[in-house]
C-alpha positions in Angstrom: 16.1 14.9 10.9 14.9 11.9 9.0 17.8 12.1 6.6 20.3 12.2 9.4 18.7 9.2 11.0 18.8 7.3 7.7 22.5 8.1 7.2 23.4 7.0 10.8 21.4 3.8 10.2 23.2 3.0 7.0 26.6 3.7 8.5 25.8 1.5 11.5 24.6 -1.3 9.3 27.8 -1.3 7.2 30.0 -1.3 10.3 28.0 -4.0 12.0 28.3 -6.2 8.8 32.1 -5.6 8.8 32.6 -6.3 12.5 30.6 -9.5 12.4 32.5 -10.8 9.4 35.9 -10.0 11.0 35.2 -12.1 14.1 36.3 -15.6 14.3 33.6 -18.2 15.1 33.4 -20.0 18.5 34.4 -23.4 16.9 37.4 -22.0 15.0 40.0 -23.5 17.2 41.6 -26.9 16.7 39.3 -28.6 19.3 36.2 -27.3 17.6 37.4 -28.8 14.3 37.5 -32.3 15.7 34.3 -32.1 17.7 35.7 -30.8 21.0 32.9 -30.1 23.5 34.6 -27.1 25.3 33.7 -24.5 22.7 30.2 -25.9 22.0 28.7 -25.6 25.5 26.1 -22.8 26.1 27.6 -21.8 29.4 31.2 -22.8 28.7 34.4 -20.9 29.3 34.6 -17.6 27.5 37.6 -15.6 26.9 37.9 -11.9 27.6 35.8 -9.6 25.5 37.8 -8.4 22.6 37.5 -5.1 20.8 35.5 -6.7 18.0 33.0 -8.2 20.5 32.5 -4.8 22.2 32.1 -3.1 18.8 29.6 -5.7 17.8 27.5 -5.0 20.9 27.6 -1.2 20.5 26.7 -1.5 16.8 23.9 -3.9 17.5 22.4 -1.5 20.2 22.8 1.5 17.7 21.1 -0.5 15.0 18.2 -1.3 17.2 17.8 2.3 18.3 18.0 3.8 14.8 15.5 1.1 13.6 13.1 2.0 16.4 13.6 5.7 15.7 12.9 5.3 12.0 9.7 3.2 12.7 8.4 5.8 15.1 9.2 8.6 12.7 7.5 6.8 9.8 4.4 6.1 11.9 3.7 9.9 12.1 3.3 10.2 8.3 -0.5 9.6 8.5 -2.9 6.8 7.4 -2.9 5.2 4.0 -1.4 6.2 0.7 -4.8 6.2 -0.7 -5.8 9.0 1.7 -3.2 11.3 0.1 -4.5 10.9 -3.4 -6.7 13.9 -4.4 -10.2 12.9 -5.4 -11.5 14.4 -8.5 -15.2 15.5 -8.6 -17.1 13.9 -11.5 -17.9 16.2 -14.3 -21.3 17.6 -14.2 -23.6 16.5 -17.0 -25.7 19.2 -18.7 -29.4 18.9 -17.7 -32.1 18.8 -20.4 -34.1 22.1 -20.5 -37.5 20.6 -19.9 -36.9 17.4 -18.0 -39.8 15.5 -16.6 -39.6 14.5 -13.0 -38.1 11.1 -12.5 -40.9 10.0 -10.2 -43.6 10.8 -12.6 -45.2 7.8 -14.4 -45.8 8.1 -18.2 -49.2 9.1 -19.1 -51.2 6.1 -20.5 -54.4 5.9 -22.2 -56.9 3.1 -21.8 -55.6 -0.6 -21.8 -52.0 0.5 -20.9 -51.3 2.2 -24.2 -49.5 5.6 -24.1 -51.8 8.5 -24.4 -51.6 10.6 -27.5 -48.7 13.1 -27.2 -47.2 11.3 -24.2 -44.0 10.6 -26.2 -43.6 14.2 -27.1 -43.9 15.2 -23.4 -40.8 13.2 -22.3 -37.6 14.4 -23.9 -35.4 11.7 -25.2 -38.2 9.2 -25.6 -38.2 7.3 -28.8 -40.9 7.8 -31.2 -42.7 4.7 -32.4 -41.8 4.1 -36.0 -44.5 3.3 -38.6 -43.8 0.2 -40.6 -42.5 1.0 -44.1 -45.0 0.5 -46.9 -44.0 -2.4 -49.1 -42.5 -1.5 -52.5 -44.5 -2.2 -55.6 -42.8 -4.0 -58.5 
């Protein structure tokens, strides 16, 4: 259905362009070239509707209807483009075998120093390094 509506819309557009370009302007007569006011009035005398004028009216109505139909058909497609993109779940990280609870505070000895063996209890904690002994020369 959508493809048929697109094809009709394109054909109507091309015919409308052609019909409008084939018409002569209102000021195309000799009086209009020298500033004659008869052809420039809004409610001035009009000649009989020609075949091109009727074709322009019909094509304009068809153009509006197909445009409205395409707009209504396109609005049923659903929300945003971003809603149509599948969301990938993040890869699960392997959990350590003996993980300490995150809420648990590290064990400390007196005066805020870590208790002996506290660093071994928490996996992934860095061990304090002893300063290297100076080399003798």
